[in-house]
C-alpha positions in Angstrom: 1.2 -82.4 34.5 -2.4 -82.5 33.2 -3.5 -82.0 29.7 -5.1 -78.7 30.4 -1.9 -77.4 31.9 0.1 -78.4 28.8 -2.5 -76.8 26.5 -2.4 -73.5 28.4 1.4 -73.5 28.3 1.4 -74.1 24.6 -1.1 -71.3 23.9 1.1 -68.9 26.1 4.2 -69.7 24.2 2.4 -69.4 20.8 1.1 -66.0 22.0 4.5 -64.8 22.8 5.8 -65.8 19.4 3.0 -64.1 17.6 3.2 -60.8 19.3 6.5 -59.6 17.6 5.2 -60.8 14.3 1.9 -58.9 14.6 3.6 -55.7 15.8 6.0 -56.0 12.8 3.1 -56.5 10.4 1.2 -53.5 11.8 4.3 -51.3 11.3 4.4 -52.3 7.7 0.7 -51.9 7.1 0.4 -48.5 8.7 0.8 -45.7 6.1 3.5 -43.1 6.9 2.8 -39.4 6.3 5.0 -38.0 3.5 7.6 -35.6 4.6 7.5 -32.1 3.3 11.0 -32.3 1.9 10.5 -29.2 -0.3 9.9 -27.1 2.9 13.1 -28.5 4.5 15.2 -27.9 1.4 14.0 -24.3 1.1 14.8 -23.6 4.8 18.4 -25.0 4.4 19.1 -23.3 1.0 17.6 -19.9 1.7 19.8 -16.9 0.8 19.5 -13.2 0.9 21.1 -10.4 -1.0 19.8 -7.1 0.5 21.7 -7.4 3.8 25.3 -7.0 2.5 24.7 -6.7 -1.3 26.1 -10.2 -1.8 24.5 -13.7 -1.5 24.7 -15.1 2.0 22.8 -17.6 4.1 19.6 -16.4 5.5 20.7 -17.7 8.9 24.0 -16.0 8.8 22.8 -12.5 7.7 24.3 -9.8 10.0 21.0 -7.8 10.1 17.4 -8.7 10.2 15.8 -9.4 6.8 12.2 -10.2 6.2 11.7 -12.3 3.0 8.9 -13.4 0.8 10.2 -16.3 -1.2 8.5 -17.9 -4.3 6.6 -20.4 -2.3 5.2 -17.8 0.1 4.2 -15.5 -2.8 2.4 -18.4 -4.4 0.4 -19.3 -1.3 -0.3 -15.7 -0.1 -4.1 -14.8 0.0 -3.2 -11.2 -0.8 -4.3 -9.7 -4.2 -0.7 -9.1 -5.2 2.8 -9.5 -4.0 2.9 -5.8 -3.0 -0.1 -6.3 -0.8 1.5 -9.3 0.9 4.4 -7.0 2.1 2.1 -5.5 4.6 1.9 -8.8 6.6 5.7 -8.9 7.2 7.0 -8.3 10.7 7.8 -4.6 11.3 6.4 -3.3 8.0 3.7 -0.7 7.7 1.9 0.1 4.5 -0.4 3.1 3.9 -2.8 3.3 0.9 -3.3 6.8 -0.5 -5.0 5.6 -3.7 -5.9 2.5 -5.7 -2.5 1.9 -7.2 -0.3 3.8 -4.8 0.9 2.1 -1.7 3.7 3.4 0.5 6.0 1.1 2.5 7.6 2.1 5.7 9.6 0.1 8.3 10.7 2.8 10.9 9.6 6.1 12.2 7.0 8.4 10.7 5.8 8.2 7.1 3.7 10.1 4.6 2.6 9.7 1.0 6.1 10.5 -0.3 8.4 8.4 1.9 11.7 9.6 0.6 13.5 7.7 3.5 12.5 4.3 2.3 14.3 2.9 -0.8 12.8 0.4 -3.2 15.1 -1.5 -5.5 14.4 -3.8 -8.5 17.2 -6.3 -9.0 19.5 -3.8 -7.1 18.5 -0.8 -9.1 16.7 2.2 -7.4 13.3 2.7 -9.0 12.3 6.0 -7.3 10.4 8.6 -9.1 12.8 11.5 -10.2 10.2 14.3 -9.7 9.5 13.4 -6.0 12.7 11.7 -5.0 10.8 8.6 -3.6 9.0 5.4 -4.8 5.4 5.6 -5.9 4.1 2.3 -4.9 4.7 -0.5 -7.4 4.0 1.7 -10.5 7.6 1.2 -11.7 8.1 -2.3 -10.2 7.6 -5.8 -11.5 4.2 -7.5 -11.9 3.0 -10.7 -10.1 4.2 -12.7 -13.1 7.8 -11.6 -12.9 8.4 -11.3 -9.2 10.7 -14.0 -7.7 11.5 -12.8 -4.2 11.0 -9.8 -1.9 13.5 -8.8 0.8 12.8 -6.1 3.4 15.6 -4.7 5.5 13.8 -2.6 8.3 15.2 0.4 10.0 18.7 1.8 10.0 20.2 -1.5 9.0 19.5 -0.4 5.4 21.9 2.6 5.8 24.4 0.7 3.7 22.4 1.9 0.7 22.6 5.6 1.6 20.8 8.3 3.5 17.5 7.8 1.6 17.2 4.3 3.2 17.4 5.1 6.9 13.7 4.1 7.3 14.3 0.8 5.5 14.7 -0.9 2.1 12.8 -3.2 -0.1 14.6 -5.3 -2.9 12.4 -7.0 -5.5 14.1 -9.7 -7.3 12.6 -10.7 -10.7 12.5 -14.1 -12.5 15.5 -15.1 -14.6 14.6 -15.5 -18.2 17.2 -18.3 -18.6 15.3 -20.4 -16.0 11.7 -19.4 -16.7 11.0 -18.8 -20.3 7.7 -18.8 -22.2 4.5 -16.8 -22.3 2.5 -16.1 -19.1 -0.8 -14.2 -18.9 -2.7 -13.1 -15.7 -6.1 -11.4 -15.5 -7.6 -9.9 -12.3 -11.2 -8.7 -12.2 -13.2 -7.2 -9.4 -15.8 -4.7 -8.4 -15.5 -1.7 -6.1 -17.6 1.2 -4.9 -20.5 -1.0 -3.9 -23.2 1.0 -2.2 -21.1 4.2 -2.6 -23.3 7.2 -2.4 -20.9 9.2 -4.7 -20.9 6.7 -7.6 -22.2 3.4 -8.7 -20.4 0.1 -8.7 -17.3 0.2 -10.8 -15.3 -2.6 -12.5 -11.7 -3.2 -11.7 -9.5 -5.0 -14.2 -5.7 -5.7 -14.3 -4.1 -7.6 -17.2 -0.5 -8.7 -17.0 1.7 -10.4 -19.8 5.2 -11.7 -19.6 7.2 -13.3 -22.3 10.8 -14.7 -22.0 13.0 -16.4 -24.6 16.5 -17.9 -24.5 18.3 -17.0 -27.7 21.7 -18.5 -27.0 23.3 -20.1 -23.9 24.5 -16.6 -22.9 21.7 -14.3 -24.3 18.1 -14.1 -23.3 15.4 -11.5 -23.0 12.0 -10.9 -21.3 9.2 -8.4 -21.8 6.6 -7.4 -19.2 3.5 -5.4 -19.5 0.6 -4.5 -17.2 -2.7 -2.7 -17.9 -4.8 -1.5 -14.9 -8.1 0.2 -15.1 -10.4 1.1 -12.3 -12.1 3.9 -10.4 -10.3 5.3 -7.4 -12.0 6.6 -4.3 -13.9 9.9 -4.6 -13.0 12.8 -2.3 -16.3 14.4 -1.4 -16.1 15.1 2.3 -17.8 18.4 3.0 -17.2 18.5 6.7 -16.4 22.0 7.8 -13.0 22.5 9.4 -13.4 26.2 10.3 -17.0 26.6 11.4 -16.2 29.4 13.9 -14.0 31.5 11.7 -16.5 34.4 12.0 -18.5 33.4 15.1 -17.8 36.8 16.7 -19.9 38.4 13.9 -22.5 35.8 14.0 -21.7 34.5 10.5 -22.2 30.8 10.6 -22.9 28.0 8.2 -23.3 29.0 4.6 -22.9 32.7 5.5 -19.4 32.1 6.9 -16.9 33.7 4.4 -14.1 31.6 5.9 -15.6 28.2 5.1 -13.0 25.4 4.8 -14.6 22.0 3.8 -12.3 19.0 3.9 -12.3 18.4 0.1 -12.4 22.0 -0.9 -9.0 23.4 -1.9 -7.6 26.9 -2.0 -9.2 28.0 1.2 -6.8 26.6 3.9 -5.4 28.8 6.6 -2.6 30.0 4.4 -5.2 31.4 1.9 -7.3 33.4 4.4 -7.3 37.1 4.8 -8.4 39.3 7.8 -10.5 42.3 7.0 -11.6 45.1 9.3 -14.8 47.0 8.2 -17.2 49.1 10.2 -15.1 48.4 13.3 -15.5 44.6 13.0 -12.9 42.0 12.0 -13.8 39.4 9.4 -11.9 36.3 8.2 -12.4 35.6 4.5 -11.1 32.5 2.5 -10.2 32.7 -1.1 -11.2 30.2 -3.9 -8.7 29.0 -6.4 -11.0 30.1 -9.3 -12.1 33.7 -10.0 -15.5 34.6 -8.5 -18.6 35.5 -10.6 -19.3 39.1 -11.3 -20.6 40.9 -8.1 -24.2 42.1 -7.9 -24.9 45.8 -8.4 -23.8 47.9 -5.5 -26.8 49.2 -3.4 -27.3 52.9 -3.1 -25.5 54.5 -0.2 -23.0 51.6 0.1 -19.3 52.7 0.4 -17.0 50.4 -1.6 -14.2 48.7 0.2 -10.6 49.8 -0.4 -8.9 48.4 -3.6 -6.7 46.0 -1.5 -9.8 44.4 -0.1 -11.6 43.9 -3.4 -12.6 40.4 -4.4 -11.7 39.2 -1.0 -15.2 37.8 -0.2 -15.3 35.1 -2.8 -16.8 32.5 -0.4 -19.6 34.9 0.6 -23.0 34.2 -0.9 -24.1 37.1 -3.2 -27.2 37.5 -1.1 -25.0 38.6 1.8 -22.8 41.1 -0.1 -24.1 44.6 0.6 -27.4 43.5 2.3 -25.9 43.7 5.8 -23.7 46.6 5.2 -20.6 44.5 5.7 -18.7 44.3 2.4 -19.3 45.9 -0.9 -16.2 44.6 -2.7 
């Protein structure tokens, strides 16, 4: 065997010996991505209460429960935890006003959804005068919220007939586990480029204080102050433009006008008058009308039952066309 052959064989054997060593060194030098152990622990230890009124595993719940835990609430881009509820599966939220949101999870809803129950730590917080929840006015603030559980649909019937559309249970933070002083300030601007008003400042300040007095006694105090300008109802679109089309009274001369944001002249407030062989529809205003102009000579006054029925009629129309002299 020649010297060249021995040299090649030696390099080949050396290469075989070095390959496992290099591979082992690369495995040691390569950084490993840290495991998200917190996420795995949360998934394994997740429990719910709203399904059966007792703590049970999230995976063993007999009904569907949508939950916002502390981690989800901390990472949500929503302005508040109550706004984050809208992004849960099967949940619908309508917004009648700035601080009034209505949750629904089944069927039709309105601004007083009396068939959807809201609980705070298992206690019903509905408003007594309407028999339903009024948004989060009586609920916890973002500083005191711990978890949110939503039971959609008839699965919430365990809580009574007022929960057949669903149920929301807000769990607050335990003062034994989270004591101290917390302050939160939210500031924003709304009504930008609004023709009905200028830009308006929105501010919400929340304070929470919790203290442990003894191993078995603790207390907490929460307070929230919100100040802002709500939306302005100034829609003057006419809903009854043809109320007196048969008498050619249109636009501002229509005594049955019904603008969207004008109240007291809905269909239930209208009256039908027959004068001079013609039928007129007249809408009433909620406020008394101004004094009528002097009655023209030769004009026969309307019967007493028809008096003050043309409150929406411009004064220039009264008596000039021989229609009404109320």
